[in-house]
N, C-alpha and C positions, 0 to 999 in steps of 0.2 A: 280364732281357732282354739279348740280346747286342748288338743294333745298333738304334738309334732315330734316325730322321730327323725333325726337328721344324720344319715350315714353311720348307723349303729353297727358296730362289729363286736362279736363276743366269741371267746375261745374256751373250750373245755380243756383242762390240763395245760393251761398256758405256761410256756417255758419248760415243759417236760417233753420227753420223747413221744408222749401220747397226745400232744397238742392237736386239737381238732377245731376247725372253724364251725361254730354252731349258728351264728348269724353273720351275714356278709353284706355290708354296705346297705343296710335297711333304711329306707326313707319312706315315711308315711305321714299323712296328715289326717287326723280324726276330727272332723268338725262336730259341733254340738248337734245332738238329736238324731244321729243316724242309727240304723239297725244294720250291723255289719256281720257277715259270715266270714270266718277264717278257717280255711281247709288246707290239708296237706297230709301226706301219709305219715305213719308212725316214724318218729325220728327226724321229721322235716324241719323242726325248729319252732312249732306252734307254741308249745308251753313255755319255752325259753323266751319267746318274743313277748307273750303277755305278761310274764313276770318282770320284764323290763319296764312295761308300761306303768306299773305302780311301785317301782323301785325295789322290788324284792331281789332283783339281780342288777348289778351295776355293769354297764357296758365297758369294754376294754378301750373303745374309742368311739367318738361321735357324741352327739348331744340329744337330750330330750327336753322339750319345753312344755310346761303345763300352764295354760292361761298366760303365756308370754314369759314365764320364768324358767330359767334353766334349773332343772331339778338337781344338777350336780354342783351348783353353787354352794359354797360353805354355809351361807346364811339361809338356804332353803330348808323349810321344815318338811322332812319326809313323811312325818305322821299326818300332815295335812293332805299330802298327795294320796296316801293310802286310805284316807277317809273319803276323798273325792273320787278316787278311782278304785272301786270295790271289785275284789276278785273272789269268785266262788269256785272252789276247787272241784275237780271231777268227783272225788269221793268226799261227801260232806262231813263224814265222821272225822275227817282231818281237821275241821275247824269248829266242830261242836264239842264243848268240853264242860259246860256247867251242869248242875244237878237237875235243872228243870228247863223247859222250853223258854219260859218267860225270862229267867235269869240269863240264859244264853243270849237272847236278843237284846236284853238291857245292857249287856256288857259294853257294847260299842258306844252308845250315846252317853253312858255313865262315864266312860273313860275320856269322852270329849269334854268333860267338865260341866255337863248340864246338870241342873238340879233334878231332884227325884221326879217331880211332877212332869217336867218337860221330857225327861228320858222315858217315862212311862207312856206319855202320849205318843211319842215316836215309836216305841216298841209295840204297843197295842195296835197302832195304826198300821204298822208294817205287817204284823201277823194277820190282821184282817185282810190286807191287800193281797196276801198270798194264799188266803183261804184256810188258815189254821183256826179251828174252832176253839171256843173258850174252854171246853172240857179237856183240851190237850195242854193248856198253859202250864199246869203243874206236873205234867208227865216228864219222864226222863227222855231227852232227845234220842238216846240210844235205843229206846224201845219202840221208836216210830218205824213206819215202813220206809222204804227207799225214797219214794216220792215225797213223803212228809218231811223226811230229813232234808231233801233238797229245798223244800219250801221254807223250812226254818232257817237254813243257811242263807237263802236269798233274803229272808226277812231281816236277818242280822246285819246284812250289808245295807239294805234299804233304810234301816233305822238310823243310819249315819248320814242320810241325805246325799248320796253320791251323785256326781255328775255323769260318771261313766260306770256301767255295770258290765264286768267281763265274766263270762261263764265258760269253764273248761269242761266240755262234754256233759252238759247238765242232764241229758236224757240217757246216759250210759247205764245199762242194766235195768232200765225200767220196761214194764210191759207196754204194749201199744197205747192203752188208755192213759197210763201215767205219763208217757212221752207226749201225747197230745195235750194233756192238761198243763204240763210244764211249759211247753212252747207257746200255748195260747195265753198262759199267765204272763210270760215275758212280753208277748205282743201287747197285752193290755197295759202292763206297766209302762212300756215304751210310749204308747199312745197317750196314756193318762198323765204321765209325769214329764214327758219329753226327754227322758234319760237316754243317753247314748248307750246302746247295747252292742257288745261284741260277743258273738256266739261262736265258740270253737266247736267244731263238730266233724264226725266222720260220715254223717248222713247227708248225702247230696239232696235228698228229698226235703230235709229240714231247712237247709239254707236256701234252696230254690223257692220254697214257699214263703219263708219269713224274712229273708235278708233283702235289703235294698241295694247293698253293695257287697261284692264278694272278693276277698283277698286270698290268693293261692300262694302258699309258700312251699318251696321244694329245695332241699339241700341247703337250707339257710338263706335262700334268696327269694325275693318277691317275683313270681313269674307272671301273675295276672292281678290286676286291681281294676275292677269294672263292675257294671251291673251284671247280675247272674246270667241273664240270657246271652250276653255277649261272651262271658267266660265259658259257659257250657257249649258254645259254638265251636270251641277248640277241643273237641272230644278226643281226637287222636293224641294231641299233646298231653292232655290230662291222663290218658291211659298210660302213657310212657312214664308219668310221675307216680303211677300206682293208684290213680284215682279213677272214678267213673262219673258218668253223667247221671242225672236222675233216671230211674227206671222208665218213667213216663216219656222222657225225651228220647231214650233209647228205642222204645217201642214205636213212637211216632216216626222216628227216623227210618226204621225198618219198613213201616207202612208206606212212607213216601218213596223209598227205594223201589218198592214193588208197584209203583205207579198210582197209588191212591192220592186223591186230592186233599191232603192234610198238611198242616204246618209242622214241619219236623222240629221246630224250636220250642214246642210247648214244654213248660216246666212242671205243670201241675195237672192233676186229674181233671179238674174243672176246665182248664184250658184245652185239654185233649178232647173232652166231650164236646165242647163248643166247636172245635175245629172239625171234628168228624161230622157233626150235625150240619155245619155250614157247607162242608163238602157234599153232603147228600142233597142239600137244598139247591146247589148249583147244577146238579145233574138234570 
């Protein structure tokens, strides 16, 4: 197993009058090669949780194991964890800082101690993988579009050959086409490289279509951890947490309530179309 969180607790303002439990007894196992969706309303603990996964925040109690090693052991190299568990922030400008695109992506592999040639091979390969053209290599990353910035930020992580890629709201602020392109890029990377992907998102449609496993966090606790279809079957509970089911699932549920012969648990438009057609064929 690649990453294991065992009874993790974390408090904001610990020891003060404002102490608040941010994570409560979180236990998760993240095997190699999964595509995982992580959802929860604003303030539920999503961002705090993923920052524990690559050691940016240290738990107040509990243990985290990466490839069998306790990351809180004094001899554990946290830099190795952050190389293997890559985190792309919601706002890519927070992690883009070099004068040019290629310099930015080269920063990670160069700091790993690789020689210039190996670092360049990784950097150029990662930029190609995310669809950044050669004419942008010497451009300032701050002059790029929002979608291009996301791609460069992802390339910077990929250039370090991570085993786990965590993305915090990677489609936030993008237009529908940009959102579609980023999500399909992540799917392609996941399938081609076998990298574990953890997608943090407010979009139920996105996680329904792309995630194999869905984790729901509410008030610092894991409420559901299952395949998306089974999680979204708990529509009323999700609404109480400030979440919704995918629009397609909502629509099909209403049609089923009105007596139509359709599957109320459809997650995507393609599934809904197939269900409606099958219902018509049975008539």
